[in-house]
C-alpha positions as CSV (number, residue, x, y, z in Angstrom):
1,X,21.8,44.5,58.0
2,X,18.6,43.6,56.1
3,X,18.9,41.8,52.8
4,X,16.7,44.1,50.8
5,X,16.9,41.9,47.7
6,X,15.6,39.0,49.8
7,X,12.6,40.9,51.1
8,X,11.9,42.5,47.7
9,X,12.0,39.0,46.2
10,X,9.5,37.7,48.8
11,X,7.0,40.4,47.8
12,X,7.3,39.4,44.2
13,X,6.7,35.8,45.0
14,X,3.4,36.3,46.9
15,X,0.8,33.9,45.8
16,X,-2.7,35.1,44.8
17,X,-4.1,33.7,48.0
18,X,-1.7,35.6,50.2
19,X,-2.2,38.8,48.1
20,X,-5.9,38.5,48.8
21,X,-5.3,37.9,52.5
22,X,-3.4,41.2,52.9
23,X,-5.3,43.3,50.5
24,X,-6.2,46.6,52.1
25,X,-9.1,47.7,49.8
26,X,-11.6,45.5,48.0
27,X,-15.0,45.9,46.3
28,X,-17.9,43.8,47.5
29,X,-21.3,43.2,45.9
30,X,-23.0,45.0,48.8
31,X,-21.0,48.1,48.0
32,X,-22.6,48.5,44.5
33,X,-25.6,50.5,43.4
34,X,-26.8,50.2,39.8
35,X,-28.6,53.1,38.2
36,X,-31.5,52.5,35.8
37,X,-33.5,54.7,33.5
38,X,-37.2,53.9,33.4
39,X,-39.4,55.5,30.7
40,X,-43.2,56.2,30.8
41,X,-44.4,54.3,27.7
42,X,-47.3,52.2,26.5
43,X,-44.8,49.8,24.8
44,X,-44.2,47.1,27.4
45,X,-41.3,45.8,25.4
46,X,-39.6,49.2,25.3
47,X,-35.8,48.8,25.7
48,X,-34.0,51.6,24.0
49,X,-30.2,51.5,23.8
50,X,-28.4,54.7,24.9
51,X,-26.0,55.5,22.1
52,X,-23.5,57.4,24.2
53,X,-23.5,54.7,26.9
54,X,-22.9,51.3,25.3
55,X,-24.7,48.5,27.2
56,X,-27.1,50.9,28.9
57,X,-30.8,51.3,28.1
58,X,-34.0,53.2,28.8
59,X,-36.5,50.6,30.0
60,X,-40.3,50.2,30.2
61,X,-41.5,49.0,33.6
62,X,-41.8,45.4,32.3
63,X,-38.3,45.5,30.8
64,X,-36.9,47.1,33.9
65,X,-38.3,44.2,35.9
66,X,-36.6,41.7,33.6
67,X,-33.2,43.5,33.9
68,X,-33.4,43.9,37.6
69,X,-34.4,40.3,38.1
70,X,-31.3,39.1,36.3
71,X,-29.1,41.4,38.3
72,X,-30.6,40.5,41.6
73,X,-30.1,36.8,40.8
74,X,-26.4,37.7,40.3
75,X,-26.1,39.5,43.7
76,X,-27.3,43.1,43.1
77,X,-28.7,44.6,46.3
78,X,-29.4,48.2,45.5
79,X,-30.7,50.3,42.6
80,X,-31.0,54.0,41.8
81,X,-33.9,55.1,39.7
82,X,-34.2,57.9,37.2
83,X,-37.5,58.6,35.4
84,X,-38.4,59.7,31.9
85,X,-42.0,61.1,31.8
86,X,-44.2,61.3,28.7
87,X,-45.0,64.9,29.5
88,X,-42.8,67.7,30.8
89,X,-43.8,71.2,32.0
90,X,-42.5,74.3,33.7
91,X,-43.6,73.0,37.1
92,X,-42.1,69.5,36.8
93,X,-45.5,68.2,37.8
94,X,-44.7,64.6,36.9
95,X,-41.7,64.6,39.4
96,X,-44.1,64.6,42.4
97,X,-47.2,63.0,40.9
98,X,-48.3,59.9,42.8
99,X,-48.7,58.2,39.3
100,X,-45.3,59.4,38.1
101,X,-43.0,56.9,36.3
102,X,-40.5,56.7,39.2
103,X,-43.3,56.2,41.7
104,X,-44.8,53.4,39.6
105,X,-41.3,51.8,39.2
106,X,-40.7,51.9,42.9
107,X,-44.0,50.1,43.6
108,X,-43.3,47.6,40.9
109,X,-39.8,46.7,42.1
110,X,-40.7,46.6,45.8
111,X,-43.6,44.3,45.1
112,X,-41.4,42.0,43.0
113,X,-38.2,42.3,45.0
114,X,-39.0,43.2,48.6
115,X,-35.4,42.9,49.8
116,X,-34.0,45.1,47.1
117,X,-32.9,48.6,48.3
118,X,-34.6,51.0,46.0
119,X,-33.1,54.5,46.0
120,X,-34.7,57.3,44.0
121,X,-33.0,60.4,42.4
122,X,-34.8,63.6,43.6
123,X,-34.4,66.3,41.0
124,X,-36.5,68.2,38.5
125,X,-34.3,68.3,35.4
126,X,-35.9,65.2,33.9
127,X,-39.3,66.7,34.3
128,X,-39.0,70.3,33.4
129,X,-39.6,71.4,29.9
130,X,-36.4,73.5,30.0
131,X,-34.2,70.7,31.5
132,X,-33.1,72.7,34.6
133,X,-32.9,71.4,38.1
134,X,-35.1,74.1,39.6
135,X,-37.7,76.7,38.9
136,X,-36.6,79.3,36.4
137,X,-37.2,83.1,36.9
138,X,-38.2,85.6,34.3
139,X,-34.6,86.5,33.6
140,X,-33.5,82.9,33.2
141,X,-32.0,82.5,36.7
142,X,-32.5,79.4,38.8
143,X,-34.7,80.2,41.8
144,X,-33.5,78.3,44.8
145,X,-36.2,78.8,47.4
146,X,-39.3,78.2,45.2
147,X,-37.7,74.9,44.1
148,X,-37.4,73.5,47.7
149,X,-41.1,72.8,48.1
150,X,-41.2,70.8,44.9
151,X,-38.2,68.8,45.8
152,X,-39.7,67.9,49.2
153,X,-43.0,67.0,47.5
154,X,-41.1,64.8,45.1
155,X,-39.1,63.0,47.8
156,X,-42.3,62.4,49.8
157,X,-44.1,60.9,46.8
158,X,-41.2,58.5,46.3
159,X,-41.2,57.4,49.9
160,X,-45.0,57.0,49.9
161,X,-44.6,54.7,46.9
162,X,-42.1,52.6,48.9
163,X,-38.6,54.0,48.2
164,X,-36.1,52.9,50.8
165,X,-33.9,56.0,50.4
166,X,-34.1,59.3,48.5
167,X,-31.1,60.9,46.9
168,X,-31.5,64.7,46.1
169,X,-29.2,65.6,43.3
170,X,-30.3,69.2,42.5
171,X,-27.8,71.0,44.7
172,X,-30.2,73.7,45.8
173,X,-29.3,75.3,49.2
174,X,-31.5,74.0,52.0
175,X,-33.0,71.1,50.2
176,X,-31.9,68.5,52.7
177,X,-33.6,70.3,55.5
178,X,-36.8,70.8,53.5
179,X,-36.9,67.1,52.6
180,X,-36.0,65.9,56.1
181,X,-38.8,68.1,57.7
182,X,-41.3,67.0,55.1
183,X,-40.6,63.3,55.5
184,X,-40.6,63.6,59.3
185,X,-43.9,65.5,59.4
186,X,-45.4,62.6,57.3
187,X,-44.1,60.0,59.7
188,X,-41.1,58.8,57.6
189,X,-38.6,59.7,60.3
190,X,-36.4,56.6,59.6
191,X,-36.1,57.1,55.8
192,X,-32.5,58.0,55.0
193,X,-31.3,60.8,52.7
194,X,-28.3,60.2,50.6
195,X,-27.2,63.7,49.6
196,X,-25.4,64.7,46.5
197,X,-23.5,66.9,48.9
198,X,-20.5,67.5,46.6
199,X,-21.6,67.6,43.0
200,X,-19.3,69.4,40.6
201,X,-20.3,71.3,37.5
202,X,-18.5,68.6,35.5
203,X,-17.9,67.9,31.8
204,X,-18.4,64.2,32.7
205,X,-22.2,64.3,32.7
206,X,-22.8,64.5,28.9
207,X,-23.9,60.9,28.3
208,X,-26.2,61.0,31.3
209,X,-28.1,64.0,29.9
210,X,-28.7,61.9,26.7
211,X,-29.9,59.0,28.8
212,X,-32.2,61.0,31.0
213,X,-33.2,63.6,28.3
214,X,-32.2,66.3,30.7
215,X,-30.0,68.6,28.7
216,X,-30.7,72.3,29.6
217,X,-32.5,74.1,26.8
218,X,-30.5,77.3,27.7
219,X,-27.7,78.3,30.1
220,X,-25.9,75.9,32.4
221,X,-25.8,74.6,36.0
222,X,-22.8,76.6,37.3
223,X,-25.1,78.6,39.6
224,X,-25.8,75.6,41.9
225,X,-23.2,73.0,41.1
226,X,-19.6,73.3,42.4
227,X,-16.5,74.8,40.8
228,X,-14.1,71.9,39.9
229,X,-11.3,74.0,41.3
230,X,-12.6,73.9,44.9
231,X,-12.1,71.4,47.7
232,X,-12.6,73.4,50.8
233,X,-16.0,74.3,49.5
234,X,-16.8,70.6,49.4
235,X,-16.2,70.3,53.1
236,X,-18.5,73.2,53.8
237,X,-21.2,71.8,51.6
238,X,-20.9,68.4,53.2
239,X,-21.0,69.7,56.7
240,X,-24.0,71.9,55.9
241,X,-25.9,68.9,54.5
242,X,-25.1,66.8,57.6
243,X,-26.4,69.6,59.8
244,X,-29.6,69.6,57.8
245,X,-30.2,65.9,58.3
246,X,-28.3,64.0,55.5
247,X,-27.5,60.4,56.4
248,X,-25.0,59.7,53.6
249,X,-22.8,62.1,51.7
250,X,-21.9,61.7,48.0
251,X,-19.1,62.9,45.9
252,X,-19.8,63.2,42.2
253,X,-18.1,62.5,39.8
254,X,-15.8,59.9,41.2
255,X,-12.5,59.5,39.4
256,X,-11.5,63.2,39.0
257,X,-12.4,63.9,42.6
258,X,-10.7,61.0,44.5
259,X,-8.8,63.6,46.5
260,X,-12.1,65.2,47.6
261,X,-13.5,61.8,48.5
262,X,-10.5,61.2,50.7
263,X,-11.0,64.6,52.4
264,X,-14.5,63.8,53.3
265,X,-13.6,60.3,54.5
266,X,-10.9,61.8,56.8
267,X,-13.3,64.6,58.1
268,X,-16.6,62.8,58.6
269,X,-17.6,59.5,60.2
270,X,-20.8,59.2,58.2
271,X,-21.2,56.8,55.2
272,X,-19.7,58.2,52.0
273,X,-20.8,57.4,48.5
274,X,-19.3,58.2,45.1
275,X,-20.9,58.2,41.7
276,X,-18.9,56.7,38.8
277,X,-20.6,58.9,36.3
278,X,-21.7,58.4,32.7
279,X,-18.7,60.1,31.1
280,X,-16.3,57.9,33.1
281,X,-18.3,54.9,32.0
282,X,-18.4,55.8,28.4
283,X,-14.7,56.6,28.1
284,X,-13.8,53.1,29.4
285,X,-16.4,51.5,27.1
286,X,-15.1,53.3,24.1
287,X,-11.5,52.5,24.8
288,X,-12.3,48.9,25.4
289,X,-14.3,48.6,22.2
290,X,-11.3,49.9,20.3
291,X,-9.1,47.3,22.0
292,X,-7.0,50.0,23.7
293,X,-7.6,48.8,27.3
294,X,-8.6,45.6,29.1
295,X,-12.2,46.5,30.3
296,X,-12.4,44.2,33.2
297,X,-9.0,45.0,34.7
298,X,-9.6,48.8,34.2
299,X,-13.0,48.7,35.8
300,X,-11.9,46.6,38.8
301,X,-9.0,49.0,39.3
302,X,-11.4,51.9,39.3
303,X,-13.7,50.3,41.8
304,X,-10.8,49.5,44.1
305,X,-9.6,53.1,43.9
306,X,-13.0,54.3,45.0
307,X,-12.8,52.0,48.0
308,X,-9.2,52.9,48.8
309,X,-10.1,56.6,48.7
310,X,-12.8,56.0,51.3
311,X,-16.1,55.2,49.6
312,X,-18.5,52.9,51.4
313,X,-21.0,53.0,48.4
314,X,-20.1,53.0,44.7
315,X,-22.9,54.0,42.3
316,X,-21.8,52.7,38.9
317,X,-23.2,51.7,35.5
318,X,-20.6,48.9,35.7
319,X,-22.4,47.3,38.7
320,X,-23.9,44.4,36.7
321,X,-20.6,43.7,35.0
322,X,-18.7,43.8,38.3
323,X,-21.1,41.4,39.9
324,X,-20.5,39.0,37.1
325,X,-16.7,39.2,37.4
326,X,-16.8,38.9,41.2
327,X,-19.0,35.8,40.9
328,X,-16.4,34.1,38.7
């Protein structure tokens, strides 16, 4: 008969080295992508704190370079860029302008850090005067098909500037195919697409909309983002994006949808990403600042959970912090 107390005791006496040896899931520096907000401004020293996201900023190009340089020196390998243009209009013209702020940031970072993987967010909400992800019809509805051409133009402008990967976050039907065909026709057949394939109409995006100045002036985004109650729909959306040419699938947000992340991992062999979004970040920061939780332990537990659920890539505003902790 097994002495269960003996075996139970052996588990309790495992040393840190042995625990590390048998650990099933672990976050690595190469798994992390750090999002940055870059603003079009004449002030080279522009570095504006984001009130609802403690420790995060809107950066000028020069300040972005400084921030990224420190992170790269600490082991950061990948970034995701969001742009804040000076001028917004109904056609989101600065989203696909060759002189747009994201395009300039891509050129700047690739020139300074050639080995850095630069990923760009492809959406229109930061560039439209109304804050919506697509073109808006006369009755206020989001027009899916007229938006596709603008998204494809935006992705192409990013890749021409030097982006290593594009990440469409708009959730318009057919946008992966439109972007894939546009990139292929321009000769960028090997540029990967990381699709926000499973993006829920979530309450966890509030701080991001402050950071990116992308709060809708009217209505909401339920017409094109997913119902939080649905998981089978997530599988259909992911499969459709793969069929259209997506190379990487993303689940967003991360923590409330670990079950969906697991479903995708079990169903598909393709790389899977998750986005540890602004609301998740800000909740941890607020609780830590009040002394209610241990920030480092909480964040590292979250990162490990993403990996355990099946994520190959974790996009997180904690990336710089996690790199510092891992290096120690």
